N, C-alpha and C positions, 0 to 999 in steps of 0.2 A: 515297275508295276503298269500293266496295261489298262488303259481307260477306253471306255466306249467313245466313238466319235460323236461330236456334237450333232444333234439332229436339227436340220434346218427346215422349217415348214415350207412345203411347196407353194410357190406364188399362185394366187388364184387364176392367173391367165394361163399358167402351165397346167393347172389342174383342169381348167376348162378344155385345153387342148386335148388331154387324156379322155375327157368325157364326150367329146365331140365326135359323133359317129353317124348321125342321121339315119338310124335304123328305121326301115319301113315295116310297119305291122298291118297285116290285112285281116287277122283273125286273133281274138283274145283267148282262144283255147283250141286244142286239137280235139278231133271227134274220136276219143279213145274209149268211150262207153262209161267213163266214171261219173258219178253223180255231180261232182264239181264242174266237169266240162259240160254236162248237160244243162246245168243251170246258167253257166256263162253263155253257152251258144244260144240258149232260149232268150236270155237277156239281150244278147247281141241282135237277134232277130227283131225283138220288139223295139230296140233302139231305131232300127232301120225304118220301122213303121211309125215312129214318133210317139210311141207309148213309153214315155220316159220314167214315170213313176212305177209302172209295172217292172220295167227293167231294173230300176233301182233296188226294188225288193229282192230280185233274183240274184243280183250282184252281191247284196248283203248275205243272202243264204250261202252263196259260194264262199264268201269270206269267213263265214262261221266254220266251214269245213276246213278251209286253209287260210288261216289269218295271215294278212300281209301279202297275199298273192299279188304280185305287181300288176299284172294285166287285168285282173278282176277289180283291183283298186282303181286303175285308170278308167275302166268301164263304168264304175260307180260314179266317179267324178263327172264323166261325160253325161251320164244319165241325170245327175243333179244339175248340170249345167243346162241341158235341154229342158228340164222341168222348172227352170227359173230359181232353183235353190243355189244362188250364186256364191253366197258366203260359204255354205257347205262344200261346194265344188272346189272353191279356192283352198280351203283348209285341208280337204282330202288330197288334192294335188301337191300342196306345199309338204304335207306329211310324207307322201310317197317319194318326192324328190329329196326330202331330208334324209330319209333312211336308205334310199336307193338312188343316189344322184346319177347313176347310169341311165335312169329313165327320163332325164331332163331332155335329151335330144331326140327321143323317139317321135316319130311322125306316123300318125295313124291314117288309114284309108278313110274316105268320105263316109263309108258305111258304119264306121265305128264312132263317128262324131254326130252331133245333132244334124238333123237334115238341113240342107241349104236354105230353105225357106224359113226354118226356125233359126238358123245361124244369123240371118239378116236382122231378125227381131232381137236376138241376144246381143249382137254387136251394138245395135241402136240403144238398147237398155243400159248396157255397160257404159257406153259413151256418156249417157246422161248421169249416171250414178257416179261416175268419176268426178263430176262437177259439184257433187253434193257435199254434205258436211261430215259424213261418217264413212269409214272403211274405204276411202279412196285407193289406199295401197293394195287392198285385196281385189277390188274391181279392176285396178290397173294390172295386177298380176294376170288375172283371167284375160284381159284385153291382150296383153303381150303373149300369153299362151296361145290364144286363138291366132294371133298374128304368125306365130311360129308354125302352127299347123297349116295355115293357109299360105305360107311363104310370103308374108307381107311385112317387110321390114319397117314401114312407117307405123303400123300398128305396134309392133314390138317396141320401137323406140318410145312411142306415146305411152304405152303401158308402164314401161320401166321408168320413165320420167315421173309418173304418178307414184310409183313405189318408192322412189328415191326421196320424195318429200318426208318420208318417215326415216329418221337416222338408224333405226334398229334394222332396217332392211339393207343397209349399205353393202355388207359382205355378199349377200344373197343376190342383190342386183348386179353386182360386179361379176359374180359367177355366171348368172344368166346371160349377161351381156357377152361375156367371153365365149359362150356356146352359141347363143342365138343371133348375135351380131358380131361375128369374129373379126370383121374388118374395122370395127369402130373402137376408138379409144375411150376409156371410161370418162374422160373429160367432155366427150361429145354430148353427154347427157347431163345438162346442168342441174345442180341441186338447188331447187328453189327454197325460199324461206319456209321453215317448218310452220304449219299452222298452229293455231291456239289448241292447248291441250283439250282432248276430248275423252268421252267415256266410251270404251269399246264394249259392244254387246257380245263379242265372241272372244276366244283365246288369242293371245298374240302369236305372231309367226314363230318366235322362239319357242313358245310352249308347243306349237304344232310340231316343230321339228324334233322336239324331245319326246313327245308322246305319239304313239301310233293311233290312227283313228279307228276305234273299235267299230265293228259291224253292229248296226242297230237292229233291235228285235224286229222280226218280220211282222208287218201288220196284218198279213193274210196267211197265217200258217196252213190253212187248208187248201190254198191254191196250189196248182201243179207247179 
């Protein structure tokens, strides 16, 4: 009697090797005349002007037309990041990477990220919040993500170190490290003692990876 061969899970380091591609993205949509693309491109332009909350609403509209669209979701996260909605941005990105891990290594052009003058403010605020009492792992994730976008290994390592303080992030941190810091061994980022239990005001990372982030209702349905 023939039996199926035993399936061996792929080690995370090999999985990371498959996902490591460094794809460069300079636009979140093609100018194909569809309503979805119009919304995404309009949001993209507003991002470049620093109008992040306006852009967030347009990305949400595009996601209602095409739920789960990966580049619109990334744009939404970047708009939330620029607008100071850091926990929302972290949850949006973690959901995107959980459902579509091939997006982990994507690198976006500067025009698709918060403006450089705003990025300085964002980095400073995240740096301060990582030393706070709540959600250090999520702020650390954003810090590492920005480091990946800016090709700054020190930022990546610092952010992953904050994430690793939460035991539930261990596998996710190992995967991110294998992609964003491929030359480093997992032991190079020490796991510091877990802090005292805390009450989270937002969903856990595991919940984020299991549930897609729904597009929120547009606050300005009459706007173009």
